Structures are given as structure tokens and as C-alpha cells.
C-alpha positions as CSV (number, residue, x, y, z in Angstrom):
1,M,3.7,-11.1,-16.1
2,K,0.4,-10.9,-14.3
3,R,-0.7,-7.3,-12.9
4,R,-1.7,-7.4,-9.7
5,L,-4.7,-5.9,-8.1
6,I,-4.5,-5.1,-4.0
7,P,-7.2,-3.8,-2.2
8,K,-5.6,-1.5,1.0
9,L,-6.8,-1.7,4.7
10,Q,-6.1,1.5,6.4
11,L,-6.9,0.9,10.1
12,I,-7.2,3.9,12.9
13,L,-7.6,3.1,17.0
14,K,-11.6,3.5,18.0
15,Q,-12.8,4.1,21.8
16,T,-15.2,1.2,23.0
17,Y,-16.6,0.3,26.0
18,N,-13.9,-3.0,26.1
19,G,-11.0,-0.1,25.4
20,K,-9.5,0.9,21.9
21,K,-10.3,-1.6,18.8
22,P,-9.0,-1.3,15.3
23,I,-11.3,-0.7,12.9
24,L,-11.0,0.4,8.9
25,V,-11.4,3.5,7.3
26,L,-10.9,5.8,4.5
27,T,-9.3,9.1,3.7
28,K,-9.0,12.0,0.9
29,Q,-6.0,13.3,0.7
30,F,-4.7,11.7,3.8
31,S,-7.5,13.1,6.2
32,G,-11.1,12.9,7.2
33,Y,-11.3,9.4,7.9
34,R,-13.9,7.9,7.3
35,P,-15.2,4.7,9.3
36,V,-15.9,1.4,6.8
37,G,-16.1,-1.5,9.1
38,D,-14.8,-4.5,10.8
39,V,-11.0,-5.5,9.5
40,I,-11.1,-8.9,9.3
41,S,-14.5,-9.5,8.5
42,Q,-13.3,-7.2,4.9
43,A,-10.0,-9.1,4.8
44,K,-11.7,-12.4,4.5
45,I,-14.2,-10.8,1.6
46,F,-11.3,-9.3,-0.3
47,E,-9.5,-12.9,-0.2
48,A,-12.6,-14.8,-1.6
49,Q,-13.2,-12.1,-4.4
50,L,-9.4,-13.3,-5.4
51,A,-7.5,-10.4,-4.3
52,D,-3.4,-10.9,-5.3
53,E,-2.4,-9.8,-2.0
54,I,-3.4,-7.2,1.0
55,V,-2.3,-3.8,1.8
56,L,-2.3,-3.0,5.6
57,V,-1.6,0.0,7.0
58,D,-1.8,0.9,10.5
59,L,-2.2,4.9,10.1
60,I,-1.9,6.1,13.7
61,G,1.5,4.2,13.9
62,N,2.5,5.0,17.3
63,D,3.4,2.8,20.6
64,E,-0.1,2.7,21.5
65,S,-1.6,1.1,18.2
66,W,1.5,-1.1,18.2
67,P,0.2,-3.8,19.7
68,I,-3.2,-3.7,18.2
69,L,-1.7,-4.0,15.2
70,L,0.2,-7.3,15.7
71,D,-2.8,-8.6,17.2
72,T,-4.6,-7.7,14.0
73,V,-1.7,-9.1,11.8
74,Q,-1.8,-12.5,13.5
75,L,-5.5,-12.9,13.4
76,I,-5.9,-12.1,9.9
77,S,-3.1,-14.6,8.7
78,E,-4.9,-17.3,11.0
79,V,-7.5,-16.8,9.0
80,L,-6.5,-16.1,5.2
81,A,-4.0,-17.3,2.8
82,T,-3.6,-14.0,0.3
83,P,-0.2,-12.8,0.8
84,L,-0.6,-9.5,3.5
85,S,2.2,-6.4,3.5
86,V,2.1,-4.6,6.5
87,G,3.0,-1.0,7.3
88,G,2.8,1.8,9.8
89,G,5.4,3.3,11.8
90,L,8.3,1.1,11.2
91,K,11.2,2.3,13.0
92,D,13.7,-0.7,13.6
93,L,14.2,-4.2,12.4
94,D,12.7,-5.7,16.1
95,Q,9.6,-4.0,14.3
96,I,9.7,-5.8,10.6
97,Q,10.7,-9.6,13.0
98,A,7.7,-9.2,15.2
99,L,5.9,-8.3,12.5
100,L,7.0,-11.1,10.0
101,N,6.6,-13.6,13.2
102,R,2.8,-12.8,13.0
103,G,2.4,-13.8,9.1
104,A,3.2,-10.6,7.4
105,D,4.4,-11.0,3.6
106,K,6.2,-8.0,3.2
107,V,6.3,-5.3,5.3
108,I,6.1,-1.4,4.3
109,I,8.5,1.3,5.2
110,N,7.9,5.3,5.0
111,T,9.0,7.6,7.4
112,G,11.3,5.3,9.7
113,A,13.7,4.7,6.2
114,I,13.8,9.0,5.7
115,E,14.5,9.7,9.2
116,D,17.0,6.0,8.6
117,P,17.9,5.5,6.0
118,E,20.9,2.8,6.7
119,L,17.2,1.2,8.0
120,I,16.7,-0.4,4.1
121,N,20.1,-1.6,3.9
122,R,19.8,-3.6,7.0
123,A,16.2,-4.8,6.8
124,S,16.8,-6.0,3.5
125,S,20.6,-7.7,3.7
126,L,18.4,-9.9,7.3
127,Y,15.2,-10.7,5.4
128,G,16.1,-10.5,1.7
129,S,14.3,-7.3,-1.1
130,Q,11.7,-9.2,-1.9
131,C,10.5,-8.4,1.6
132,I,11.0,-4.9,1.8
133,T,8.5,-2.4,0.2
134,L,9.5,1.5,0.0
135,S,6.0,3.4,0.3
136,I,6.4,7.0,-0.8
137,D,3.6,9.7,-0.7
138,A,4.1,12.8,-3.2
139,I,3.0,15.9,-4.0
140,K,3.9,17.9,-7.3
141,K,5.2,21.1,-6.6
142,E,6.8,22.0,-10.3
143,Q,6.6,20.4,-13.5
144,D,7.9,17.1,-13.5
145,T,8.8,17.5,-9.7
146,W,7.1,15.6,-7.3
147,L,8.6,15.5,-3.4
148,V,8.3,13.0,-0.5
149,F,6.3,13.8,2.4
150,K,6.3,12.2,5.3
151,S,4.6,11.1,8.9
152,N,1.6,10.5,6.9
153,G,1.8,13.1,4.5
154,S,2.3,15.7,7.3
155,I,5.8,17.3,6.1
156,N,7.5,18.0,3.3
157,T,10.9,16.9,3.1
158,G,11.8,18.5,0.4
159,I,13.6,15.4,-0.9
160,A,12.4,14.9,-4.8
161,V,10.9,11.7,-5.6
162,I,12.7,10.2,-8.1
163,D,16.0,10.8,-6.2
164,W,14.6,9.2,-3.2
165,A,13.1,6.1,-5.1
166,K,16.4,5.7,-7.1
167,E,18.4,5.7,-3.1
168,V,15.9,3.3,-1.9
169,V,16.3,0.8,-4.6
170,E,19.9,1.0,-4.5
171,R,19.7,0.4,-1.0
172,G,18.1,-3.2,-1.1
173,A,14.0,-2.4,-1.5
174,G,12.8,-4.7,-3.5
175,E,9.3,-2.7,-4.2
176,I,8.2,0.7,-4.4
177,L,4.5,2.0,-3.3
178,I,4.1,5.2,-4.5
179,T,0.8,6.7,-3.7
180,S,-0.7,11.0,-4.6
181,I,-1.4,12.5,-1.8
182,I,-3.2,15.0,-4.5
183,N,-5.4,12.0,-5.4
184,D,-5.6,9.6,-2.5
185,G,-9.6,8.8,-2.1
186,G,-10.3,11.2,-4.9
187,G,-11.9,9.0,-7.7
188,N,-10.9,11.0,-10.4
189,G,-7.7,8.4,-11.5
190,L,-4.2,8.0,-11.0
191,D,-1.6,10.0,-10.9
192,L,0.0,8.8,-14.1
193,E,3.1,10.6,-15.1
194,L,4.5,10.1,-11.2
195,I,3.7,6.2,-12.0
196,Q,5.5,6.8,-15.3
197,S,8.7,9.0,-13.9
198,I,9.2,6.3,-11.4
199,V,8.9,3.6,-13.6
200,R,11.2,4.9,-16.3
201,A,13.9,5.7,-12.9
202,V,14.3,2.3,-11.1
203,N,14.5,-1.6,-12.3
204,V,11.9,-2.1,-9.1
205,P,7.9,-3.5,-9.1
206,I,6.0,-0.6,-8.6
207,I,2.7,-0.8,-6.6
208,A,0.8,2.7,-7.4
209,S,-2.1,3.9,-5.7
210,G,-3.8,7.1,-5.0
211,G,-7.3,8.1,-7.2
212,C,-9.1,4.6,-8.2
213,G,-12.8,5.8,-9.3
214,I,-13.3,3.9,-11.7
215,A,-12.2,0.6,-13.6
216,K,-10.6,2.2,-16.1
217,H,-8.2,4.1,-13.7
218,F,-6.8,0.9,-12.4
219,V,-6.3,-0.2,-16.4
220,D,-4.3,3.4,-16.9
221,G,-2.1,2.7,-14.2
222,Y,-1.3,-0.9,-15.6
223,K,-0.7,0.4,-18.8
224,V,1.8,3.1,-18.0
225,G,3.7,0.4,-16.2
226,A,2.9,0.0,-12.7
227,S,2.7,-3.9,-11.5
228,G,0.2,-3.9,-9.0
229,I,-2.5,-1.0,-8.1
230,A,-3.7,-0.9,-4.6
231,S,-6.7,0.7,-4.2
232,G,-9.0,1.5,-0.8
233,T,-11.9,4.2,-1.4
234,Y,-13.0,1.9,-5.1
235,F,-13.6,-1.4,-3.3
236,F,-15.4,-0.4,-0.3
237,K,-17.9,2.1,-3.2
238,R,-21.1,-0.1,-3.6
239,D,-21.4,-3.1,-6.4
240,Q,-17.3,-2.4,-7.4
241,N,-15.1,-5.7,-6.1
242,P,-12.0,-6.8,-7.3
243,I,-13.8,-10.3,-8.8
244,Q,-15.6,-7.2,-11.3
245,C,-12.8,-4.9,-11.9
246,R,-10.2,-7.5,-13.1
247,S,-12.9,-8.7,-15.5
248,H,-12.7,-4.9,-16.5
249,I,-8.6,-5.4,-17.2
250,A,-8.8,-8.2,-18.5
251,N,-10.8,-6.8,-21.1
252,S,-8.6,-4.6,-22.2
253,G,-5.9,-6.9,-22.4
254,I,-3.8,-6.3,-19.6
255,P,-2.7,-9.8,-18.0
256,I,-4.4,-10.3,-15.0
257,R,-5.6,-13.2,-12.8
258,L,-9.3,-13.9,-13.5
259,S,-9.9,-17.2,-11.1
260,L,-8.5,-19.0,-8.3
261,F,-6.8,-21.9,-10.4
262,S,-4.8,-18.8,-13.3
263,E,-1.1,-19.0,-12.8
């Protein structure tokens, strides 16, 4: 199967004369928000650069940002054909339905699933496992032991990542998005041990995130089993875009789409 290259768009709200508007930001270890541009414009650029899908995450994830997220999803879906996965503070089926109604292809659940694991069962039963991506944010605490963090990486749940990954798959999650908090935004490479341990533990596609700084880091992630790699910081650096990146990946022998008409 061809590997997926997935730009990641992260939103916060900015106060303007016309009220609060969504802006894109980059993070480092889930903090230090750095504004980088307009959501719709950047989504269009990534589609033109052959992104396999786009991940859109509302980092605020509260009642104030929710209607703005819905409007943003609808605007993106009206102008793009690229598959769109959306998350940020999802806690119930009504929110999932609202995102799907506005054009999301998949939803990403994180803290809401930790606080109510049955949400995964209900959502996968109603919409299908292929529609549910379970996001796990992790920090390594001991040798070969990573713990799950919730609430945008601010709270240690004490849950072992591998145990949680196995549980969410049993409950119906069709895909896992695994992010190393420590590696996030650093550009020093993915946590390959973490990715490999998740790949070995479950039988659903794994999207890896957190740390890509050069094209080789994507290759490394695919070689340990990731079916997709999501990155934000990498694709906002000068002269680095999905088309150039996928050429490096293909030259390393990794199967990946090279043109709009590739199967």
C-alpha cells in the first residue's frame, strides 16, 4: 500500500476588529504558539501540492472555538477535494455528526475518549471504524514505557500508551494518530521506538506525528511501519513542501503517490 503524506493544520483564535478569527499556528512540545498564516489559503496550497489528506485540529477545543471550527471545516470542504480529518475537543456524537455534516471525512478523538471510552464504541458503531481516528499524545517516562497525556498534553493520565492503543482498537477505532509530545516541533526526528511499538501492538493503520525536520525523518517513520505521517512544522519551512518531500520518499524505495493520477 502507498504511504500517506499528511500536512497538519493547527488552529487557535485571534482577536480582530471583526471578532475572533481562526489562525494557523506551529507548536513546540505542544506550547509556544507561533502564527503562520490563513487556514483556507494554506489548505488550498497543500491540495495543489498533492497532500494525501489534511489533518485539521482545533487546539482551543472549547465552546467558543467550536462554531468557528465548524465554519472552517465547511469552508475547506467547499473548495477542496482532499480528504479532511478533523479534531479538537470532541466529546459526543452530536459534535461528530456536525463535523461530518459540514464535510469532514474522518473525526479525531482524544481527550473525549479518555474521559468516556464508550464514545469510541458508539461512534464506530454509528459511523463505522473507518471514520474514527483515535489520537494519542505520549511522553516516554521509563525504558520502553510511554504514558498517555490528555487536554492538549497538559495532564498525565497514567495510562500506558500500548494498553490504551489496544483498548481503543478493540472498541472500534479504525486508525491511531500517535504524537510524541517531546519531539513535537523540534525537527529532530520522529520517536521511532514509540511508532514501532504501536505498530506491533495493533492491527490498524498508524499515523505518526511529532518531530519531522528533514525528508529522511519521513522515510524513517515509514520504515518502522507508519502508514501515514502527519507534520505541521516541516511543511511551513521555506522550500519544503509535500511534492519535494514525496520525491525523497520515493527515491528511498517507499511506495507513495507521485502525481495526481497515481493509483
